[in-house]
KOLBADREN-749194 format. One record per residue (C-alpha): residue number from 1; x negated, y, z. Coordinates in Angstrom, 1 decimal. Layout:
# residues N
n/X/Y/Z
NUM/X/Y/Z
...
//
This chain:
# residues 79
n/X/Y/Z
1/0.0/0.0/0.0
2/-2.8/2.4/0.9
3/-4.7/1.6/-2.3
4/-1.6/2.1/-4.4
5/-0.9/5.5/-2.8
6/-4.5/6.7/-3.3
7/-4.5/5.4/-6.9
8/-1.3/7.5/-7.4
9/-3.0/10.6/-6.1
10/-1.2/10.6/-2.8
11/-3.6/11.7/0.0
12/-2.8/9.4/2.9
13/-5.0/7.8/5.5
14/-5.1/4.1/6.3
15/-4.0/4.9/9.8
16/-0.9/6.8/8.6
17/0.1/3.8/6.5
18/-0.3/1.4/9.4
19/1.6/3.7/11.7
20/4.5/3.9/9.2
21/4.5/0.1/8.8
22/4.7/-0.4/12.6
23/7.5/2.2/12.9
24/9.4/0.3/10.2
25/8.8/-2.9/12.2
26/10.1/-1.3/15.4
27/13.2/-0.1/13.5
28/13.8/-3.7/12.3
29/13.1/-3.0/8.6
30/9.9/-5.2/8.6
31/8.6/-8.3/10.4
32/4.9/-8.8/11.2
33/3.4/-12.1/10.1
34/0.1/-13.0/11.8
35/-1.9/-15.5/9.7
36/-5.2/-17.2/10.8
37/-5.4/-14.9/13.8
38/-7.0/-12.0/12.0
39/-4.7/-11.3/9.0
40/-1.5/-9.4/9.3
41/1.3/-9.3/6.7
42/4.5/-7.2/6.8
43/7.6/-9.0/5.6
44/10.5/-7.1/4.1
45/12.8/-10.2/4.5
46/13.9/-9.8/8.1
47/16.4/-12.7/7.9
48/15.7/-16.0/9.8
49/13.3/-18.0/7.6
50/9.9/-19.8/7.6
51/6.7/-19.1/5.7
52/4.2/-21.2/3.8
53/0.7/-19.8/3.6
54/-1.8/-21.0/0.9
55/-5.3/-20.8/2.3
56/-7.9/-19.5/-0.1
57/-5.3/-17.7/-2.1
58/-4.0/-15.4/0.6
59/-0.4/-16.0/-0.6
60/2.7/-16.4/1.5
61/6.0/-17.9/0.4
62/9.3/-17.6/2.1
63/11.0/-20.9/3.0
64/14.7/-21.0/3.8
65/15.6/-21.6/7.4
66/16.8/-25.0/8.3
67/15.4/-28.5/8.7
68/12.2/-29.2/6.8
69/11.7/-32.7/5.4
70/8.3/-34.3/4.7
71/8.6/-37.3/2.4
72/6.6/-39.6/0.1
73/3.6/-39.8/2.5
74/1.3/-42.8/2.2
75/1.2/-45.4/4.9
76/-1.5/-44.6/7.5
77/-4.5/-47.0/7.7
78/-4.5/-49.7/10.4
79/-6.2/-48.8/13.6
//
């Protein structure tokens, strides 16, 4: 967001962008997603749902709320 603003010629500090994002979060317009302990993402989808994070690509996908099924797993080895 900061990079896009600067590229568009809008003089804004990084601190101002983060302050605005946190105010939007407090107002319920955004949700904070903490990933790997040090990365933070802001989600515009404030409905009840899960997320899937792809390591190495820094991508997050929304997953609908509800039961998650894991299937077609191989049998574990003996022991």
